[in-house]
C-alpha positions in Angstrom: 82.1 81.6 66.5 83.1 85.2 66.5 85.0 86.7 69.5 86.6 90.0 70.4 89.8 90.6 72.3 89.7 92.5 75.6 92.4 94.5 77.3 94.2 93.0 80.3 97.1 94.9 81.8 99.5 95.7 79.0 98.2 93.0 76.7 95.1 91.5 75.1 93.2 88.4 76.1 90.8 86.2 74.2 88.0 84.3 76.0 88.0 80.6 75.0 84.7 78.9 75.8 84.7 75.8 78.0 83.5 73.6 75.2 86.5 74.4 73.1 88.9 73.7 76.0 87.1 70.3 76.5 87.3 69.4 72.8 91.0 70.1 72.9 91.3 68.0 76.1 93.1 70.9 77.8 93.2 71.2 81.6 93.8 75.0 81.9 95.2 74.6 85.4 98.0 72.1 84.4 98.5 72.0 80.6 100.5 74.3 78.4 99.6 75.3 74.8 101.5 76.2 71.7 100.3 78.9 69.4 101.4 79.3 65.8 100.3 81.3 62.8 99.9 79.7 59.4 98.4 81.5 56.5 96.9 84.2 58.8 95.3 81.5 60.9 96.0 81.2 64.6 96.5 77.5 65.6 96.3 76.5 69.3 97.3 73.0 70.4 98.1 71.3 73.7 101.7 70.7 74.4 103.0 67.5 76.0 105.0 69.0 78.9 106.6 65.6 79.7 108.9 66.1 76.7 109.8 69.7 77.5 113.2 70.5 79.0 
């Protein structure tokens, strides 16, 4: 799946299809995510906010 970034305000956004959100079991209204880069690959994962301080 190829996507392009689009400008929003002073930053850039990336549209993530609903099917990807569902596969990651993310509720966009309540959940937080963590992003990390490893070997030029962007990784996105759901964060368990119950353990966050």
